Residue frames as a rotation matrix with the C-alpha (Angstrom) as fourth column:
MET 1
-0.123 -0.640 -0.759 -1.87
0.760 0.431 -0.487 -1.57
0.638 -0.637 0.433 -15.37
LYS 2
0.871 0.372 0.321 -2.62
0.052 -0.720 0.692 0.30
0.488 -0.586 -0.647 -12.06
ALA 3
-0.238 -0.966 -0.104 0.35
0.469 -0.020 -0.883 1.74
0.851 -0.259 0.458 -9.99
ILE 4
0.941 0.329 0.085 0.64
0.076 -0.448 0.891 2.60
0.331 -0.832 -0.446 -6.34
LYS 5
-0.006 -0.953 0.303 3.75
-0.227 -0.294 -0.928 4.23
0.974 -0.075 -0.214 -4.91
CYS 6
-0.035 -0.126 -0.991 4.94
0.893 0.442 -0.087 3.09
0.449 -0.888 0.097 -1.44
TYR 7
0.828 0.469 0.307 4.07
0.260 -0.807 0.531 5.71
0.496 -0.360 -0.790 1.17
GLU 8
0.827 -0.537 -0.168 7.51
0.128 -0.110 0.986 5.48
-0.548 -0.836 -0.022 2.75
CYS 9
-0.262 -0.965 -0.018 9.81
0.115 -0.050 0.992 5.43
-0.958 0.258 0.124 -0.25
ASP 10
-0.164 0.206 -0.965 9.87
-0.802 -0.598 0.009 5.77
-0.575 0.775 0.263 -4.00
ILE 11
-0.966 -0.102 0.236 9.23
0.029 0.868 0.496 2.23
-0.256 0.486 -0.836 -5.12
VAL 12
-0.271 0.900 -0.343 6.14
-0.943 -0.319 -0.091 1.78
-0.191 0.298 0.935 -7.32
PHE 13
-0.728 0.097 0.679 4.07
0.051 0.995 -0.087 -1.43
-0.684 -0.029 -0.729 -7.46
LYS 14
-0.528 0.448 -0.722 2.09
-0.847 -0.334 0.412 -2.34
-0.057 0.829 0.556 -10.55
SER 15
-0.870 0.315 0.379 -0.79
0.284 0.949 -0.136 -4.77
-0.403 -0.010 -0.915 -11.08
GLU 16
-0.665 0.743 0.071 -4.15
-0.159 -0.234 0.959 -5.14
0.729 0.627 0.274 -12.51
THR 17
0.270 0.788 -0.553 -5.67
0.486 0.384 0.785 -6.35
0.831 -0.481 -0.280 -9.22
ARG 18
0.495 0.061 0.867 -6.07
-0.582 -0.718 0.383 -4.58
0.646 -0.693 -0.320 -5.88
ASP 19
0.974 -0.027 0.226 -5.24
-0.146 0.684 0.714 -7.67
-0.174 -0.729 0.663 -3.99
ASP 20
0.553 -0.822 0.132 -1.96
0.779 0.455 -0.432 -8.21
0.295 0.342 0.892 -5.87
ILE 21
0.104 -0.486 0.868 -0.80
-0.031 -0.874 -0.485 -4.62
0.994 0.023 -0.106 -5.28
LEU 22
0.665 0.237 0.708 -1.78
-0.667 -0.238 0.706 -4.95
0.336 -0.942 -0.001 -1.60
ASN 23
0.939 -0.338 0.056 0.19
0.289 0.868 0.403 -8.26
-0.185 -0.363 0.913 -1.22
GLN 24
0.315 -0.845 0.433 3.21
0.667 -0.127 -0.735 -6.57
0.675 0.520 0.523 -2.98
LEU 25
0.150 -0.191 0.970 3.10
-0.447 -0.888 -0.106 -3.62
0.882 -0.418 -0.219 -0.60
TYR 26
0.887 0.212 0.410 2.72
-0.456 0.269 0.848 -5.85
0.070 -0.939 0.336 2.48
SER 27
0.736 -0.677 0.019 5.73
0.677 0.735 -0.034 -7.90
0.009 0.038 0.999 1.50
HIS 28
0.098 -0.707 0.700 7.67
0.435 -0.602 -0.669 -4.72
0.895 0.370 0.249 0.84
TYR 29
0.400 0.189 0.897 6.73
-0.559 -0.726 0.402 -3.22
0.727 -0.662 -0.185 4.06
MET 30
0.987 -0.074 0.144 7.70
-0.068 0.619 0.783 -6.27
-0.146 -0.782 0.606 6.05
GLU 31
0.429 -0.902 0.059 11.09
0.895 0.415 -0.166 -6.27
0.126 0.124 0.984 4.48
LYS 32
-0.312 -0.691 0.652 11.90
0.655 -0.654 -0.379 -2.57
0.688 0.309 0.656 4.18
HIS 33
-0.427 0.249 0.870 9.54
-0.471 -0.882 0.021 -0.86
0.772 -0.401 0.493 6.64
HIS 34
-0.407 0.231 -0.884 9.00
0.397 0.916 0.057 -3.50
0.823 -0.327 -0.465 9.22
ALA 35
-0.900 -0.111 -0.423 8.80
0.431 -0.377 -0.820 -1.06
-0.068 -0.920 0.387 12.15
ILE 36
-0.754 0.654 -0.065 5.83
-0.653 -0.733 0.191 0.67
0.077 0.187 0.979 10.61
ILE 37
-0.119 0.703 -0.701 3.88
-0.308 0.646 0.699 -2.48
0.944 0.299 0.140 10.32
THR 38
-0.187 0.004 -0.982 4.67
0.684 0.718 -0.128 -3.96
0.705 -0.696 -0.137 13.69
GLY 39
-0.845 -0.223 -0.485 4.57
0.523 -0.527 -0.669 -0.60
-0.107 -0.820 0.562 15.64
ALA 40
-0.773 0.566 0.286 1.41
-0.277 -0.707 0.651 0.78
0.571 0.424 0.703 14.13
SER 41
-0.720 0.648 0.251 -1.77
-0.287 0.052 -0.957 1.17
-0.633 -0.760 0.148 16.23
GLU 42
-0.373 0.667 0.645 -5.07
0.782 0.600 -0.167 -0.16
-0.498 0.442 -0.746 14.93
GLN 43
0.631 0.586 -0.508 -6.11
0.253 -0.774 -0.580 3.37
-0.733 0.237 -0.637 14.02
VAL 44
-0.069 -0.717 -0.694 -2.94
-0.676 -0.478 0.561 3.96
-0.734 0.508 -0.452 12.00
LYS 45
-0.837 -0.191 0.512 -3.53
0.146 0.825 0.547 0.69
-0.527 0.533 -0.662 10.20
LYS 46
0.112 0.975 0.191 -7.09
0.772 0.036 -0.635 1.74
-0.626 0.219 -0.749 9.44
ASP 47
0.533 0.024 -0.846 -5.90
-0.261 -0.946 -0.191 5.04
-0.805 0.322 -0.498 8.15
TRP 48
-0.585 -0.811 0.001 -3.25
-0.376 0.272 0.886 3.27
-0.719 0.518 -0.463 5.96
MET 49
-0.651 0.402 0.644 -5.88
0.591 0.801 0.098 1.07
-0.477 0.444 -0.759 4.53
GLN 50
0.513 0.817 -0.264 -8.21
0.490 -0.531 -0.692 3.95
-0.705 0.225 -0.672 3.80
ARG 51
0.142 -0.509 -0.849 -5.43
-0.636 -0.704 0.316 5.91
-0.759 0.495 -0.424 2.00
PHE 52
-0.807 -0.501 0.313 -4.66
-0.110 0.648 0.754 2.81
-0.581 0.573 -0.578 0.03
GLN 53
-0.103 0.891 0.442 -8.38
0.808 0.334 -0.485 2.26
-0.580 0.307 -0.754 -0.90
ASN 54
0.593 0.345 -0.728 -8.53
0.032 -0.913 -0.407 5.93
-0.805 0.218 -0.552 -2.01
ASP 55
-0.215 -0.762 -0.611 -5.41
-0.738 -0.283 0.613 5.74
-0.640 0.583 -0.501 -4.12
TRP 56
-0.804 -0.050 0.592 -6.56
0.263 0.863 0.430 2.41
-0.533 0.502 -0.681 -5.63
LEU 57
0.226 0.973 0.057 -9.87
0.680 -0.115 -0.724 3.91
-0.698 0.202 -0.687 -6.60
GLN 58
0.478 -0.196 -0.856 -8.08
-0.445 -0.894 -0.044 6.85
-0.757 0.402 -0.515 -8.24
ALA 59
-0.582 -0.811 -0.060 -5.79
-0.511 0.307 0.803 4.49
-0.633 0.498 -0.594 -10.15
VAL 60
-0.508 0.504 0.699 -8.72
0.670 0.741 -0.048 2.44
-0.542 0.443 -0.714 -11.44
ASN 61
0.558 0.817 -0.144 -10.52
0.531 -0.485 -0.695 5.65
-0.637 0.312 -0.705 -12.59
GLN 62
-0.015 -0.582 -0.813 -7.58
-0.396 -0.743 0.539 7.03
-0.918 0.330 -0.219 -14.49
């Protein structure tokens, strides 16, 4: 089971698939960190996705 912690709070999301964790994070952000999602520039969104991808790869390789 892979785990990724929310970048804004201490909630940890777990799954075996990248897409499932990404969906969990998206739902969480829309509910708890809505302003971050809606107020982010395209570059901030790209940076967030790159950070997530790096963290996912690290979780896979553990």
